[in-house]
C-alpha positions, 0 to 999 in steps of 0.5 A, a space after each residue: 520451442 526452437 533450439 535457438 529460442 531455448 539457447 537465448 532463454 537459457 542465457 536470459 534466465 541464468 543471468 536473471 536469477 543470478 541478478 535477483 540473488 545478488 540484489 536480494 543478498 546486497 539488499 539484506 546485507 546493506 539493510 543489516 549494516 545500516 541498522 546494526 546499532 539498533 539490532 545490537 541495542 535491542 538484542 534482537 534474536 536471529 529468528 526474528 531477523 530471519 522472519 522479518 527479511 523473509 516477509 520483506 522478500 516479496 517487496 525486494 523482488 518487486 523492486 529488483 525484478 525489473 532491473 534484473 530483467 533489463 540486465 539479463 537482456 543487455 548481457 545476453 544480447 551483448 554476448 551474442 553480438 560480441 560472438 557475432 551470433 546475431 550476424 549469423 542469425 541475420 545471415 540465416 534469414 531471421 528477422 530482428 523480431 524472431 531473434 528477440 521474440 523470446 526475450 520480449 515474451 519473457 519480459 512480458 511474463 515478468 511484468 505480469 508477475 511483478 504486477 500480480 505480486 505487487 497487487 496481491 502479495 506485497 500489501 500483506 507483506 507490508 502489513 506483516 513487516 510493520 507488525 514485526 517492526 512493532 514487535 521489535 520496537 516494543 522491546 524498547 521502552 522509549 518506543 513502546 508507547 510512541 504514536 505518530 504525529 498525524 495520520 491523513 485520509 483516515 476512514 473508519 467503519 464505526 458502530 451504528 452502521 456509520 462510515 467516518 472519514 477524517 482528513 487529519 487525525 492527531 493522536 497526541 492531541 486527540 483531535 480530528 479535522 475535516 470530519 464527514 460521518 455517513 450513517 446508513 440504514 439496513 439497506 445501506 442507504 445514507 440517512 444522515 450526514 454530518 460534516 464538521 470542521 474539527 472534533 476534539 475528544 474530551 472526558 470520554 466524548 467527542 466535541 465537534 465544532 462548526 458542524 452541519 447535520 443533514 437528514 436524508 430519505 432513502 433516495 438521498 433527498 433532504 428531509 428538512 433543513 440542515 442543522 448548523 451548530 457552532 459546538 456539539 457533543 456527538 454520540 460517537 462510540 469510537 475512541 482515538 485508539 479505535 481510529 489508530 487500530 482500524 486505519 489502513 494505508 493504501 499501500 497495504 491494500 489491493 487494487 480491488 480493496 482500494 476500488 471498494 474504498 473509493 466507491 464507499 467514499 464517492 458519495 460522501 463529498 470528500 472529493 480531495 480524499 477520493 482524488 488522493 486515493 485514485 492517485 494511489 490506485 493508478 500508482 
């Protein structure tokens, strides 16, 4: 590496890490101040706060690294221009690309690092911070048994080699809407498909409404006419609590996991869910 490249890179690195440190510090301080009432009310210890913000570091890094890279580049070239060093470099016969090459390579490396961290580290970090938040909320009786109003685009791998997809799950009412159940054989061929408009969990059993059952052979061809029932008691072992415990959000999955998720749902007929998952994948 040329002396000039090392000179530019040294300035960029110094400003970049300084910006990262400042942004992370402000991020933590602002978040603590914003939630200070809750922290004091729940009597949270220092250990759990440190654990929480350490688990949040990858998320903060991914969010602040691009701005730090931009600011370090602007400051470095602004300083070079102010000291007339860019004029001196151009007078020495260096092109614009030769002057900025080091910064371009640095930016590409940071971009790849952010992309890798966002795919491999951030999903686990989000899951960990959620678990810590649940531990923090569990200390309050008001939020101990709190459940979300509704969960969209939920898939559960159930017993009897079944894949259950639900458009909307309401834990409080124990209802599911837009239900698709795929039953596989030992070779993972779809042998049965159940589509229902709505399902309600009553007295330990699931009752499906407007359900259609398809029986398929190993090649995916219909064996008999589909069976339609206005109301049907389904032999499903999964309870509403199982749907809650097995849910997985796209932001807690890696690219490979979302791709596998999409491939499992691609033949289910859940076109809207596949489209939504593809949006999450490309985002």
